[in-house]
N, C-alpha and C positions, 0 to 999 in steps of 0.2 A: 504494500500500500504506500510505503514511503516513496517508491519510484513514481507512482501516479500523482502523489500530492505535490511534489516539487516541480520547479521548472525543468524542462528537458533541454539538453544541449542543442545548439543550432544545427549540428550535423545530423541529429536524429530527425528533427523536423524537416530539414532539407532533403534528407533521403526519402522520407515519406512523400513529400511533395513531388520529388523526382519520379518515384514509383507511380504515383497517380498520373502524372503527366505522360509517362511512357505508356501506361494503360490507355489513356484517352487518345493519344496519337495512334496507337495500335488499333483502337476501335473506330478511328475516324471522327472523333468528337472534339469539340473546342470548348474549353472551360471559360466561364465568365459569369459573375453573379448578376451584373446589370441586365443581362438578357432575360433574367427571370421576371423582371418588372414587365417587360414586353409580353412574356408568356402569360403572366397573370392577367394583364389587361386584355389580351386576346381571349383567354379562357372565360372571362366574365362578359364578353360580347363587345369590346371596344372596336372590333374590326368592322362592325356595322356602320360606324360613323367616321372611321379613319383608316385609310388603306394601309398605313404602317403596321397596324395591329391585325390586318386581315391575312393570316397565314395559318398553317396547320400546327397549332401549339402542342398537339399530342406527340409530335415528333421530338419534342423537347421535354418530355415527362421525366427523363433521367436527370435533367438539370434541376427541375423542380424538386425531385427527391433529394438531390444533393443539397439544395437550399434548406429543405426541412431537416435533413441530417445535420447540417452545420448549426442551425439554430438550436436544435435539440441537444447536440453535442456541447455547444457553448453553455447552455443552461445547466446541463448535468455536471460539466466540469467546474463551472463557477460555484454551484451550490453544493456539490457533493464530493468533488475531487480536488479541492484546493484548500489551502490553509490561509486564504486571504493575503497572499503575498503581494507586496507592492513592488513594481518594477524598479530596479536599481538605476538611478540616474546620477550623474556626476554632481559633486558639491558645487561646482561653478554654475551648473544649470539651475540647481535648487536656489542658489543665491540670486541669480538673475531673475528667475520667475518670482521669487518672493519680493524682489525689488519692484516688480510690476504689479504687486498686489495679490499674487497667488500663494497664500499662506499654506495651502494644502500640498504644495510641491514637495515630493519625497515622502509624503505621509498618506496619500490616497491614490487609488488606481487612476482615476480621472479627476480633473480639477473641479472640486465641489463649488468653486466660485462661479462656474459656468453651468454645470449640469445639476448642481444641488439647489441653486437659487434661480427660480424661473421668473426673474424680473423682466420688465418690458425690454430692456436692452438685450438681455440674454436670449429672449424669444426671437427678437429681431435678428440678432447675430446668427442663431441656429437656423432660422428660416432662410435668410439670405445665403448662408453657407450651403444649406441643402439644395436650394435652387441653382447655385453655381455648380455644385457637384453634379446635379442632374443634367444641367446644360452641357457641362464639360464632358460627361460620360457619353451623351448622345452625339456631341460634336466630334469627339475623338473616335467614335465608333466602338466604344467599349470602356470598361472600367479598368482600374489599375490591376486587379487580379487577372482579368482577361488578357490585357496587353503584356503585363510584366511576367506573368507565369506562362500562359498559354501561347500568346503571340511570339514571345522571344524563343520559346521552346520550338516553335514551328519556323523559326528564322524569318519572321515577317518584318520587312523593312518599315511599314507603317507603325508597327508596334514599338520598334526601337525609337522612332521619332516621337511617338506618344509618351513613352517612358521618360525620354529626355525632357519633354515638356512638363511631365508631372514633377520631375525633380526640380526643374527650374522654377516652376510655379510654387512648389513647396519652399524653396529657398527664398523667393521673393516674399511669400507670406510670412515666414518666420523672421526674416531680417528687416523687412521694410514695413509691411502692413500690421503685423502683430504688435510691435511696440507703439505704432500709431493708434491702434484701436484701444489698447490697454494702457 
């Protein structure tokens, strides 16, 4: 049980991801979570009013099962297979975040100042962030997991460009916009 309760080394998780990707490539499938939103919308009938959702969602049932498994696995691991470990971050990062008003840095899994307090500002930030992520996912033709894991495994040039854009956008957010917002 000790093995399941603690964090696993990167090379174990990496090997599992690699095995899943080899299996998906062998089966001719492409991994990506954002496509499940399209599948769900198609499943509930959005294809009647929008051609983007008009496709055979049943061909993607395996991806929906993958989504259900990920949500269920996350719930089970968070509630039954973890000892509430907090990710280790550097002391410099903790100091910088606390200087920006994030007193929960280093003591909570997610910043309670954003996710624990649903003030008007936090709701607006989360809503705008969600809209930007949704727009970016559609504009890039997939999400970070689809491009960075599946697309790069398939040696797709557009996925490499998208992943570079994700990293550049993340750097701009952390070093330019984040200090401006907070």
